[in-house]
C-alpha positions as CSV (number, residue, x, y, z in Angstrom):
1,X,-135.7,235.3,55.1
2,X,-136.1,234.0,58.7
3,X,-134.5,230.8,59.8
4,X,-136.7,230.5,62.9
5,X,-140.3,229.4,62.7
6,X,-142.5,230.6,65.5
7,X,-145.7,228.7,66.4
8,X,-148.4,228.4,68.9
9,X,-150.3,225.2,69.7
10,X,-153.9,224.6,70.5
11,X,-154.2,221.6,72.7
12,X,-151.7,220.0,75.1
13,X,-152.0,216.3,74.3
14,X,-149.8,213.7,72.6
15,X,-149.5,215.5,69.2
16,X,-148.7,218.8,70.8
17,X,-145.6,217.3,72.4
18,X,-144.1,216.4,69.0
19,X,-143.8,220.1,68.2
20,X,-142.7,221.2,71.6
21,X,-140.0,218.5,71.5
22,X,-138.7,219.9,68.2
23,X,-138.6,223.4,69.6
24,X,-136.6,222.2,72.5
25,X,-134.2,220.2,70.3
26,X,-133.7,223.0,67.8
27,X,-134.2,226.4,69.3
28,X,-132.3,227.9,66.4
29,X,-135.0,226.6,64.0
30,X,-138.3,226.5,66.0
31,X,-139.8,228.5,68.9
32,X,-143.1,227.9,70.6
33,X,-144.7,231.2,71.6
34,X,-147.4,229.4,73.7
35,X,-149.8,226.6,74.2
36,X,-153.6,226.9,74.6
37,X,-155.0,224.7,77.3
38,X,-158.5,224.5,78.7
39,X,-157.5,224.7,82.4
40,X,-154.9,226.6,84.3
41,X,-153.9,223.4,86.1
42,X,-153.0,221.7,82.8
43,X,-151.3,224.9,81.7
44,X,-149.1,224.9,84.8
45,X,-148.0,221.3,84.0
46,X,-147.1,222.2,80.4
47,X,-145.2,225.3,81.5
48,X,-143.3,223.4,84.2
49,X,-142.3,220.6,81.8
50,X,-141.5,222.6,78.6
51,X,-140.9,226.2,79.8
52,X,-143.6,227.5,77.5
53,X,-146.3,230.1,78.5
54,X,-149.9,228.9,78.3
55,X,-153.1,230.6,77.6
56,X,-156.8,229.7,77.9
57,X,-157.8,231.0,74.4
58,X,-156.2,231.3,71.0
59,X,-156.9,235.0,70.8
60,X,-155.0,235.6,74.1
61,X,-152.0,233.7,72.7
62,X,-152.0,235.7,69.4
63,X,-152.4,239.0,71.2
64,X,-149.4,238.2,73.5
65,X,-147.2,237.4,70.5
66,X,-148.4,236.7,67.0
67,X,-146.6,233.6,65.7
68,X,-145.9,232.6,62.1
69,X,-148.6,230.0,62.5
70,X,-150.9,228.2,64.9
71,X,-151.0,224.4,65.1
72,X,-154.3,222.8,65.9
73,X,-153.5,219.6,67.8
74,X,-156.9,218.8,69.3
75,X,-159.2,215.7,69.1
76,X,-161.0,215.0,65.8
77,X,-164.3,216.4,66.8
78,X,-162.7,219.7,67.9
79,X,-160.4,220.2,64.9
80,X,-162.8,222.0,62.5
81,X,-163.8,224.7,65.1
82,X,-160.2,225.1,66.2
83,X,-159.2,225.7,62.6
84,X,-162.0,228.1,62.0
85,X,-161.1,230.1,65.1
86,X,-157.5,230.6,63.9
87,X,-158.6,231.6,60.3
88,X,-161.1,234.1,61.7
89,X,-158.1,235.9,63.3
90,X,-156.2,235.9,60.0
91,X,-153.4,233.7,61.2
92,X,-152.0,230.7,59.1
93,X,-152.9,227.4,60.7
94,X,-151.4,223.9,60.5
95,X,-154.3,221.5,61.4
96,X,-153.6,218.0,62.5
97,X,-155.0,215.0,60.6
98,X,-157.7,214.6,59.7
99,X,-159.0,218.1,59.4
100,X,-162.6,217.0,60.2
101,X,-163.9,213.6,61.4
102,X,-166.5,212.8,58.7
103,X,-167.6,213.8,55.2
104,X,-170.1,216.4,56.3
105,X,-167.5,217.9,58.5
106,X,-165.0,218.1,55.6
107,X,-167.5,219.7,53.3
108,X,-168.5,222.3,56.0
109,X,-164.9,223.1,56.8
110,X,-164.0,223.6,53.2
111,X,-167.1,225.8,52.7
112,X,-166.0,228.0,55.6
113,X,-162.2,228.2,55.2
114,X,-161.3,226.6,51.9
115,X,-161.0,229.9,50.2
116,X,-159.0,231.6,52.9
117,X,-155.6,230.3,51.7
118,X,-154.6,230.0,55.4
119,X,-154.9,226.3,56.1
120,X,-152.3,223.5,55.7
121,X,-152.5,220.1,57.2
122,X,-149.9,218.1,59.2
123,X,-149.6,215.2,56.8
124,X,-145.9,214.3,57.1
125,X,-145.6,210.8,55.7
126,X,-144.4,211.8,52.2
127,X,-141.6,213.7,54.0
128,X,-140.3,210.6,55.9
129,X,-136.8,209.9,54.6
130,X,-137.5,206.6,53.0
131,X,-140.7,207.7,51.4
132,X,-139.2,211.0,50.3
133,X,-136.4,209.1,48.5
134,X,-139.0,206.8,46.9
135,X,-141.0,209.8,45.7
136,X,-137.9,211.3,44.2
137,X,-137.0,208.1,42.3
138,X,-140.5,207.7,41.0
139,X,-140.6,211.3,39.8
140,X,-137.3,210.8,38.0
141,X,-138.9,208.0,36.0
142,X,-136.6,205.3,37.4
143,X,-139.4,202.7,37.2
144,X,-141.3,204.4,34.3
145,X,-144.9,205.5,34.8
146,X,-146.1,204.6,38.3
147,X,-149.2,202.3,38.1
148,X,-149.8,200.9,41.6
149,X,-148.8,201.2,45.2
150,X,-149.2,198.5,47.8
151,X,-148.8,199.6,51.3
152,X,-148.9,197.9,54.7
153,X,-147.6,200.4,57.2
154,X,-149.9,203.1,58.4
155,X,-153.6,203.7,58.5
156,X,-156.3,205.3,56.4
157,X,-155.6,209.0,55.4
158,X,-151.8,208.6,55.9
159,X,-151.7,205.5,53.7
160,X,-153.9,207.3,51.1
161,X,-151.6,210.3,51.1
162,X,-148.7,207.9,50.3
163,X,-150.7,206.1,47.6
164,X,-151.8,209.4,45.9
165,X,-148.4,211.1,46.3
166,X,-146.5,208.2,44.8
167,X,-149.0,207.7,41.9
168,X,-149.3,211.4,41.2
169,X,-153.1,211.2,41.8
170,X,-155.0,214.5,42.3
171,X,-158.7,214.6,42.8
172,X,-159.8,211.8,40.4
173,X,-162.8,209.8,41.4
174,X,-162.1,206.4,42.9
175,X,-163.8,203.0,43.5
176,X,-163.0,201.5,46.9
177,X,-163.5,197.9,47.8
178,X,-162.6,196.9,51.3
179,X,-163.1,194.0,53.7
180,X,-162.2,193.3,57.3
181,X,-160.7,190.1,58.6
182,X,-160.0,189.0,62.2
183,X,-157.3,186.7,63.4
184,X,-155.5,186.1,66.7
185,X,-152.3,188.2,67.3
186,X,-150.0,188.8,70.2
187,X,-149.9,192.6,70.8
188,X,-146.8,193.1,73.1
189,X,-146.3,196.9,72.6
190,X,-148.8,199.8,72.7
191,X,-148.5,203.5,73.0
192,X,-148.6,202.9,76.7
193,X,-145.5,200.7,76.6
194,X,-144.8,197.0,76.8
195,X,-147.8,195.0,77.9
196,X,-146.0,191.9,79.2
197,X,-148.9,189.9,77.8
198,X,-148.0,187.1,75.3
199,X,-151.7,186.1,74.9
200,X,-153.0,186.2,71.3
201,X,-156.2,188.2,71.0
202,X,-158.5,189.0,68.0
203,X,-157.0,191.6,65.8
204,X,-158.6,193.2,62.7
205,X,-156.9,193.5,59.4
206,X,-158.5,195.7,56.7
207,X,-157.7,195.1,53.1
208,X,-158.8,197.5,50.4
209,X,-158.3,198.2,46.7
210,X,-158.5,201.8,45.6
211,X,-159.2,202.0,41.8
212,X,-158.4,205.3,40.1
213,X,-159.0,203.9,36.7
214,X,-155.5,203.7,35.2
215,X,-153.8,203.5,38.6
216,X,-154.6,201.7,41.8
217,X,-153.7,201.3,45.5
218,X,-153.7,198.3,47.7
219,X,-154.2,199.1,51.4
220,X,-153.4,196.5,54.1
221,X,-153.5,197.5,57.8
222,X,-153.7,195.5,61.0
223,X,-154.8,197.0,64.3
224,X,-151.9,198.7,66.1
225,X,-149.5,197.9,63.3
226,X,-147.6,201.2,64.0
227,X,-146.4,199.7,67.3
228,X,-146.6,195.9,67.1
229,X,-143.1,194.6,66.3
230,X,-144.7,191.3,65.1
231,X,-146.1,193.0,62.0
232,X,-143.6,194.4,59.5
233,X,-144.1,197.5,57.4
234,X,-143.7,197.3,53.6
235,X,-144.4,199.2,50.5
236,X,-144.3,198.3,46.8
237,X,-144.4,200.9,44.0
238,X,-144.9,199.3,40.6
239,X,-144.3,201.1,37.4
240,X,-144.4,200.5,33.6
241,X,-140.6,199.9,33.6
242,X,-139.7,198.6,37.0
243,X,-140.6,198.3,40.7
244,X,-139.6,199.6,44.1
245,X,-140.0,197.0,46.8
246,X,-139.2,198.6,50.1
247,X,-135.5,199.6,49.6
248,X,-134.9,197.5,46.5
249,X,-135.4,198.8,43.0
250,X,-135.5,196.7,39.8
251,X,-135.6,198.2,36.3
252,X,-134.3,197.7,32.8
253,X,-130.7,198.8,32.0
254,X,-131.4,198.0,28.3
255,X,-134.1,196.0,26.5
256,X,-132.7,192.7,27.5
257,X,-131.1,193.4,30.9
258,X,-133.0,193.8,34.1
259,X,-130.8,195.2,37.0
260,X,-131.5,195.5,40.7
261,X,-130.2,198.2,43.1
262,X,-130.8,199.3,46.7
263,X,-131.5,202.5,48.5
264,X,-128.6,202.6,51.1
265,X,-128.8,204.5,54.3
266,X,-125.8,206.2,55.8
267,X,-126.6,205.8,59.5
268,X,-124.1,207.3,61.9
269,X,-123.4,206.2,65.5
270,X,-123.1,202.5,64.5
271,X,-120.0,200.5,65.6
272,X,-117.1,202.9,65.8
273,X,-118.8,205.9,64.2
274,X,-118.6,208.7,66.7
275,X,-120.8,211.2,64.8
276,X,-123.8,210.5,67.0
277,X,-126.8,208.3,66.3
278,X,-128.5,209.8,63.2
279,X,-129.6,209.3,59.6
280,X,-127.3,211.2,57.3
281,X,-128.2,210.3,53.7
282,X,-130.0,207.8,51.5
283,X,-128.2,206.9,48.3
284,X,-129.1,205.1,45.1
285,X,-126.5,203.8,42.7
286,X,-123.8,205.9,44.4
287,X,-125.7,209.2,44.3
288,X,-127.5,211.0,47.1
289,X,-131.3,210.9,46.7
290,X,-132.1,212.1,50.3
291,X,-130.2,214.2,52.7
292,X,-131.3,214.7,56.3
293,X,-131.9,218.5,56.7
294,X,-131.6,218.2,60.5
295,X,-128.4,216.0,60.6
296,X,-126.7,216.2,64.0
297,X,-129.8,216.6,66.1
298,X,-130.5,212.8,66.4
299,X,-134.2,212.8,65.5
300,X,-136.3,209.8,64.7
301,X,-137.3,209.5,61.1
302,X,-140.9,210.5,62.0
303,X,-139.6,213.5,63.8
304,X,-137.4,214.4,60.8
305,X,-140.6,214.4,58.7
306,X,-142.6,216.5,61.2
307,X,-139.7,219.0,61.5
308,X,-139.5,219.3,57.7
309,X,-143.2,219.9,57.5
310,X,-143.1,222.5,60.3
311,X,-140.1,224.3,58.6
312,X,-141.9,224.3,55.3
313,X,-145.1,225.6,56.8
314,X,-143.2,228.4,58.5
315,X,-141.6,229.4,55.2
316,X,-145.1,229.3,53.5
317,X,-146.6,231.4,56.3
318,X,-143.9,234.0,55.8
319,X,-144.4,234.0,52.0
320,X,-141.0,232.4,51.6
321,X,-142.1,229.1,50.1
322,X,-144.9,227.0,48.6
323,X,-147.8,225.3,50.3
324,X,-146.5,222.1,52.0
325,X,-149.8,220.2,52.3
326,X,-153.0,222.2,51.5
327,X,-156.3,221.6,53.1
328,X,-157.8,220.3,49.8
329,X,-155.2,217.5,49.6
330,X,-156.0,216.4,53.2
331,X,-159.7,216.5,52.5
332,X,-159.2,214.2,49.5
333,X,-157.1,211.8,51.6
334,X,-159.8,211.5,54.3
335,X,-162.6,211.3,51.7
336,X,-161.0,208.1,50.4
337,X,-160.1,206.8,53.9
338,X,-163.8,207.2,54.9
339,X,-164.8,205.2,51.8
340,X,-162.4,202.4,53.0
341,X,-164.2,202.3,56.3
342,X,-167.7,202.4,54.7
343,X,-166.9,199.7,52.2
344,X,-165.4,197.4,55.0
345,X,-168.6,197.9,57.1
346,X,-171.1,197.4,54.3
347,X,-169.3,194.8,52.1
348,X,-170.1,197.0,49.1
349,X,-168.0,199.1,46.7
350,X,-167.9,202.8,47.5
351,X,-167.5,205.4,44.7
352,X,-166.0,208.8,45.6
353,X,-167.0,211.7,43.4
354,X,-165.7,215.2,42.7
355,X,-165.9,217.4,45.8
356,X,-165.8,221.2,46.0
357,X,-162.2,221.2,47.1
358,X,-161.2,219.6,43.8
359,X,-161.7,222.9,42.1
């Protein structure tokens, strides 16, 4: 078995840098064999900053050195063709989210490459430490049978992935009811940095219920909620015998005794801890329910999740592990997220059916 995952990247934008940063931080685990850029000028910039060779086409990169996998990190509209290009060359591909921009695109992409067995999708949210710990507790049965998930954290297909993953939902049909609301909100921090603007401006909040019949999800997202420090992130997982509310868990110790516990993070680098700033473990009732597989590197929790996904995809590509997040799962996530958008626009319930990838 190989400990080093080699990968090439198509695209040189923001998402590409997540993977190059991991390769730079952990050269013993990840190595970028090249980046495909449209122009030589952009290629020169990437090479100068990251020390990675660049190419104009995917085939050139693969001919130079065939990696374990290719990562498609291009805009939504270009994602399906980038994925098809890699599959045509017989190389495993990790496509960024979503794998296609709309329902027709999802169906066409599945028709073209769904049977190839070569496509995974970079949906990392279930691998984020807190969420991974919650998934583990739910699957242990700590709160009984999961019945609903309420999430106000991230948007659309990412939120749907968390809802489906925590509920154990596969490809069941769903009824989506969504509405948009607008209210003033100060937006001090964006991907471009601090704005210095304390003026409240109209911000849209989308609320949606996703009814799977015997289980349901509640979606709540405000524009730029990822970045805006004035809007908290929260998640509630309700079960037949208890509830997880962010990091607090309540359940029955016996038929007349409800008890409450907390997920506790061991975070190093705080106060006089000299181990470096890092997440070490998450525990529940004195036992470890999550251990950082990259402890000592000092990654953010999102980077930990992306690194775990990349490592798992590398193992899968080398036939050393299971599929981390198959194309069919990502198509289902986006199918439901598109229904959220449609219901919010029209004010009508939207029903999702059974698509070809459900087979």
